[in-house]
N, C-alpha and C positions, 0 to 999 in steps of 0.2 A: 581592534581592527578585525582578529581572529574570528573571536566568538561572535560579532555580529555576522559575518560570513557565516557561520556555522549556522546562525542561527536562520538564516537569509535563505539557505541551505534546505534546511528544515521545513519552515516553509516552502518552499518551491515543490518539497517531495510530495510534500502532503495535500498539497490543491489537489492532485489527480485524485488521490483517493479519498479527498473529503467529497468534488465536484459527483466523482463518478458513485461514490456510494448514498447520496441524496438524489441523483439520480435512477440509481436501481430502486429506488426506497417508495419514490413518485410512480416510477414504470414496474411494481413487484410481478407483474400477471405474464408482462413481457418478457424482464428476465427467466421467470420461471421457467415460461417455454421455450428462451433460448437456450436454457441450460439442458432441459429436456429433449429438444430437438439435437443436442451432442451426446444424447446417450448416457446422461448420467442419470447414475439412480438418487431417490430424494432430492427432487428440484428443488421445492419447496424451501427444503433445510437446505441447502448448495445457496439460493438463493438470500435466506435469511443470514447465511453465517457468511458470505458474503458483504451484505451491508455490513454488520457489526463489524468485521474486521477493517473494512474500507474506511467505515467512520470515526468506531474508539481508534486505530490502529494511527489515523492519519492528524485526530486530537491529538492523541498522546505524541506525536512526532512533533507538531506543531507548537504545543503548549512546551516540551522539554520533557513530560513524566513519563519516567523510564520507560527512556526514547531509545534506549540501545537496544531494549526487549521488545520495545513496539517494533523498531526498524526489523529485528530477525524473525518476528512473528508474519511480519507483512513481507519481507524479501520472499518466505517461507510457500506463504498464500500466492507467491506471485510465481513462480518456477510452476507449478500446475496449471494454471490457471493461463499460463500464456503458450505450453504445450498443447492445452484442448483447444483453446478460443483463439491461436493465430499459429500454427504449427504448420500451417501450408505455404509450407515456403518458396514453393514454386509460382504462389502468387508474390507478385511484386507490394501489393497491401498487405498482408498478412507479413514478408519478410519485414517488411519497416516497422509492422506492430511488437515482432517480436524482436525488435533491433532497439527498439523506443522501451519496452520491458526489461530487455536484460541489463541498457542504462540506468532503468530506476535501481534494479537490483544492485549495480552497482554501488550506486547511492546511496543505499538501504544500509546494505552492507559497512561501507565507510561510515555512516551513523553507528552502525557496531561495533564495528572496529575500534575508530577514535573518539567515539562518545558526542553528546552533542551539544558540547561548549558548557558556555559559563550563564546562557542568557535563557534557563529553564524553568520551567515550576518547583523540580526537583531541588535545586541549589535554594530558591526563595524561599520554600517552608522545611529546607534544610533534611529532605529525606536518600537515606541514605542508596547509592549507587546500585545497579544488579545489571 
């Protein structure tokens, strides 16, 4: 039962990144413009990096492929993203987004700290844990 819960947790956490990453891919120019509007340099590079981290990180999490490493990378990515795009806590909607992301970071850190469980591609392929 524990392994199933760990898998479902990884699946649920990864969904937001997979959906967001593919949405960013489909609307690349709008994402690039939004990044530039927030004053970040190299908006095209930042948009491509966000897409890569969200899709590859999301897939790694759900599949259990180096999930601990993926969880840490995605959590680190999410910190500045949250502060830049949802840092205006005087706006109730932004505060909600900031707290949502904080909760997601918490879930990712749980995967990093305690592992991905037994239902993983790593265990199926007998890949050494990182």
